[in-house]
C-alpha positions as CSV (number, residue, x, y, z in Angstrom):
1,M,173.9,18.2,-71.1
2,S,172.0,15.4,-69.4
3,H,173.6,12.3,-67.7
4,E,171.8,10.2,-70.2
5,A,173.5,11.9,-73.2
6,I,176.9,11.3,-71.5
7,Y,176.2,7.6,-71.1
8,R,175.0,7.3,-74.6
9,F,178.2,8.8,-75.9
10,I,180.4,6.6,-73.7
11,Y,178.7,3.4,-74.7
12,A,178.7,4.3,-78.4
13,L,182.4,3.6,-78.3
14,P,183.7,0.3,-79.6
15,K,183.7,-2.5,-77.0
16,G,187.5,-2.8,-77.1
17,D,187.9,0.9,-76.4
18,L,185.7,0.7,-73.4
19,A,187.7,-2.1,-71.9
20,K,191.0,-0.3,-72.7
21,H,189.9,2.8,-70.8
22,G,188.6,0.8,-67.9
23,V,184.9,1.7,-68.6
24,L,183.4,-1.6,-67.2
25,L,180.4,-2.6,-65.2
26,R,181.1,-4.1,-61.7
27,S,180.6,-7.5,-63.4
28,K,183.7,-6.6,-65.6
29,R,181.5,-6.6,-68.7
30,T,181.2,-3.6,-71.0
31,R,177.5,-4.2,-71.7
32,R,174.6,-5.3,-69.7
33,R,173.1,-8.6,-70.8
34,R,169.9,-8.3,-72.7
35,P,166.9,-10.0,-70.9
36,R,165.7,-13.2,-72.5
37,P,162.3,-13.0,-74.4
38,A,159.4,-13.7,-72.1
39,G,158.6,-16.9,-73.9
40,E,162.0,-18.5,-72.9
41,R,161.2,-18.8,-69.2
42,G,160.1,-22.1,-67.7
43,A,156.8,-22.9,-66.3
44,P,155.5,-20.3,-63.8
45,I,155.8,-21.0,-60.1
46,V,152.5,-22.2,-58.7
47,G,150.8,-19.8,-56.3
48,M,153.2,-16.9,-56.9
49,R,152.3,-13.7,-55.0
50,S,153.3,-10.6,-56.9
51,I,155.3,-7.9,-55.3
52,D,152.4,-5.6,-56.2
53,A,150.5,-7.2,-53.3
54,R,153.3,-6.5,-50.8
55,E,152.7,-3.6,-48.4
56,D,154.5,-0.4,-49.1
57,V,158.0,-0.7,-47.6
58,A,159.7,2.0,-49.7
59,D,160.5,4.2,-46.7
60,R,162.4,1.4,-45.0
61,R,161.2,2.5,-41.6
62,V,159.9,-0.9,-40.4
63,P,162.5,-3.7,-40.2
64,G,161.7,-7.3,-41.0
65,H,161.4,-7.1,-44.8
66,W,164.0,-9.1,-46.6
67,E,165.2,-9.5,-50.2
68,G,166.8,-12.7,-51.4
69,D,168.5,-14.4,-54.3
70,L,171.1,-17.1,-55.2
71,I,174.7,-16.7,-56.2
72,I,175.8,-19.6,-58.4
73,G,179.2,-21.2,-58.4
74,A,181.3,-22.7,-61.2
75,H,179.4,-24.8,-63.7
76,G,176.2,-24.2,-61.8
77,K,177.0,-27.0,-59.4
78,T,177.3,-25.0,-56.1
79,A,175.3,-22.1,-54.8
80,A,174.5,-19.9,-51.8
81,A,171.4,-18.0,-50.8
82,T,171.9,-14.3,-50.0
83,L,169.4,-12.4,-47.8
84,V,169.4,-8.7,-47.0
85,E,167.1,-6.9,-44.6
86,R,165.9,-3.7,-46.2
87,T,166.0,-1.4,-43.3
88,T,169.4,-2.3,-41.7
89,R,171.0,-3.9,-44.8
90,F,171.9,-6.8,-42.5
91,T,173.3,-9.6,-44.8
92,V,173.1,-13.3,-44.4
93,I,174.8,-15.8,-46.7
94,L,173.7,-19.5,-46.5
95,A,175.5,-22.3,-48.1
96,L,173.5,-24.6,-50.4
97,P,175.6,-27.8,-50.9
98,E,172.8,-29.2,-53.1
99,G,172.8,-26.2,-55.4
100,K,169.5,-24.8,-56.7
101,D,167.3,-27.6,-55.3
102,S,164.1,-26.0,-54.2
103,T,163.5,-28.3,-51.3
104,A,166.9,-27.8,-49.9
105,L,166.6,-24.0,-50.3
106,A,163.3,-24.0,-48.5
107,D,164.7,-26.1,-45.6
108,T,167.7,-23.8,-45.3
109,L,165.6,-20.6,-45.3
110,I,163.2,-22.0,-42.8
111,E,166.0,-22.9,-40.4
112,N,167.5,-19.4,-40.7
113,A,164.1,-17.6,-40.4
114,N,163.1,-19.5,-37.3
115,E,166.2,-18.3,-35.5
116,L,165.0,-14.7,-36.0
117,P,162.6,-12.8,-33.7
118,A,159.0,-12.8,-35.0
119,M,159.2,-9.1,-35.7
120,M,162.0,-9.7,-38.1
121,R,160.0,-12.1,-40.2
122,K,157.6,-9.9,-42.1
123,T,158.2,-10.5,-45.8
124,L,160.7,-12.0,-48.2
125,T,160.9,-10.8,-51.8
126,W,162.6,-13.1,-54.4
127,D,162.9,-13.2,-58.2
128,Q,161.0,-15.8,-60.3
129,G,163.7,-18.4,-60.2
130,S,162.5,-22.0,-60.0
131,E,164.5,-22.5,-56.8
132,M,161.7,-20.8,-54.9
133,A,159.1,-23.3,-56.0
134,K,158.6,-24.4,-52.4
135,H,157.7,-20.9,-51.2
136,A,154.4,-22.1,-49.7
137,A,156.2,-24.5,-47.4
138,L,158.5,-21.7,-46.3
139,T,155.5,-19.4,-45.5
140,L,153.7,-22.2,-43.6
141,A,156.8,-22.9,-41.4
142,T,157.7,-19.3,-40.7
143,A,154.6,-17.2,-41.2
144,M,156.7,-15.1,-43.5
145,P,154.9,-14.5,-46.9
146,V,157.1,-14.6,-50.0
147,Y,156.5,-12.1,-52.8
148,F,157.9,-12.3,-56.3
149,A,159.4,-9.5,-58.3
150,H,158.3,-9.0,-61.8
151,A,160.3,-10.8,-64.5
152,H,163.5,-8.9,-65.6
153,S,163.1,-6.3,-62.9
154,P,166.1,-6.6,-60.6
155,W,165.6,-3.0,-59.3
156,Q,162.6,-4.3,-57.4
157,R,165.2,-6.2,-55.2
158,G,167.8,-3.5,-55.5
159,T,169.3,-3.8,-52.1
160,N,170.0,-7.5,-52.6
161,E,171.3,-7.0,-56.1
162,N,173.8,-4.4,-54.9
163,T,174.9,-6.7,-52.0
164,N,175.4,-9.6,-54.4
165,G,177.7,-7.4,-56.4
166,L,179.8,-6.9,-53.2
167,I,179.7,-10.6,-52.4
168,R,181.1,-11.3,-55.9
169,E,184.2,-9.4,-54.8
170,Y,184.9,-12.3,-52.5
171,L,183.4,-15.0,-54.7
172,P,184.0,-14.1,-58.4
173,K,181.9,-15.9,-61.0
174,G,183.5,-19.2,-61.9
175,T,184.5,-19.8,-58.2
176,V,183.5,-23.1,-56.6
177,I,181.4,-21.8,-53.8
178,T,182.4,-23.7,-50.7
179,D,179.8,-25.5,-48.7
180,H,181.7,-24.6,-45.4
181,Q,179.4,-22.1,-43.7
182,P,182.2,-20.5,-41.5
183,Y,183.7,-18.8,-44.6
184,L,180.4,-17.5,-45.9
185,T,179.6,-16.2,-42.4
186,A,182.9,-14.4,-42.3
187,I,182.1,-12.6,-45.6
188,A,178.6,-11.6,-44.3
189,E,180.1,-10.3,-41.0
190,E,182.6,-8.1,-42.9
191,L,179.8,-6.7,-45.1
192,N,177.7,-6.0,-42.0
193,E,180.6,-4.1,-40.4
194,R,181.3,-1.8,-43.3
195,P,180.4,1.9,-43.0
196,R,177.3,3.0,-44.9
197,A,176.2,6.6,-45.2
198,S,172.6,5.6,-45.8
199,L,172.4,4.2,-42.2
200,G,174.3,7.1,-40.6
201,L,177.3,4.9,-39.9
202,L,179.9,7.3,-41.3
203,T,181.5,10.1,-39.3
204,P,183.3,13.2,-40.6
205,E,186.5,11.6,-39.2
206,K,186.0,8.5,-41.4
207,P,184.9,9.4,-44.9
208,P,184.1,6.7,-47.4
209,N,187.1,5.5,-49.4
210,A,188.3,2.5,-51.3
211,S,189.4,0.8,-48.1
212,S,185.8,0.6,-47.0
213,L,185.0,-1.8,-49.8
214,P,185.3,-5.6,-49.2
215,P,188.6,-7.1,-50.4
216,R,188.7,-9.7,-53.2
217,L,189.0,-13.3,-52.3
218,D,192.6,-14.4,-52.3
219,T,194.1,-17.7,-53.2
220,A,195.3,-18.5,-49.7
221,T,191.9,-18.0,-48.2
222,T,190.3,-20.3,-50.9
223,R,192.8,-23.1,-50.1
224,C,192.1,-22.6,-46.4
225,Y,188.4,-23.2,-46.7
226,E,188.6,-25.9,-49.3
227,D,190.1,-27.9,-46.5
228,V,188.0,-26.9,-43.5
229,D,190.0,-29.0,-41.1
230,T,192.9,-26.6,-41.5
231,C,190.8,-23.6,-40.5
232,S,188.9,-24.2,-37.3
233,S,187.4,-20.7,-36.8
234,V,186.8,-17.3,-38.4
235,S,190.0,-16.1,-36.7
236,D,191.9,-18.5,-38.9
237,L,190.5,-16.8,-41.9
238,E,191.7,-13.4,-40.6
239,R,195.2,-14.8,-40.0
240,T,195.3,-16.2,-43.5
């Protein structure tokens, strides 16, 4: 029996039965959302460079190729940019107090990229969200070309998509994403320190287990970083 037949049987069950037995996606839904019809998207981004034109980076041998996206907060009013380097899986989370504004996003990405060595600024792959409308300005300021994944093809940015799922363990959907960067930096640091077998960071003495996964965001931590004056450093987050 193939794995496909097993999945078809499981998801043929009524929705209520799936939830009752704990058969849920990481997003806590029992079904993946259907993609919107192609005609429902807004105007295309001017000058988009398709991922098809990107050099072959499938083997992940050369560092400097990044994947990025946004995570959106409650009511779409707050956001953060998430960046993952494909070879090392190094993660960066950048607060966007102005939400999905394309100019603010470009300025934030430019500032972050220019702090990196030139060898780590090879490419950036994004989805076709309107927030990346200023991609040309980003490339001009950083010499890092931006490539766009095909519509409704999240697997073309699979590393970033998986990382966003882990970030949502800290910042569940409906959370007001704080604009205080220290908290987002602390999340990224913990993700970067986690053991990952794909990078050879696991040893026989430390097998993967549930404790290796990032913890959920707790209420005390949320309160702490809603009032940044009460938490002066990352160490305060750890004590909380």
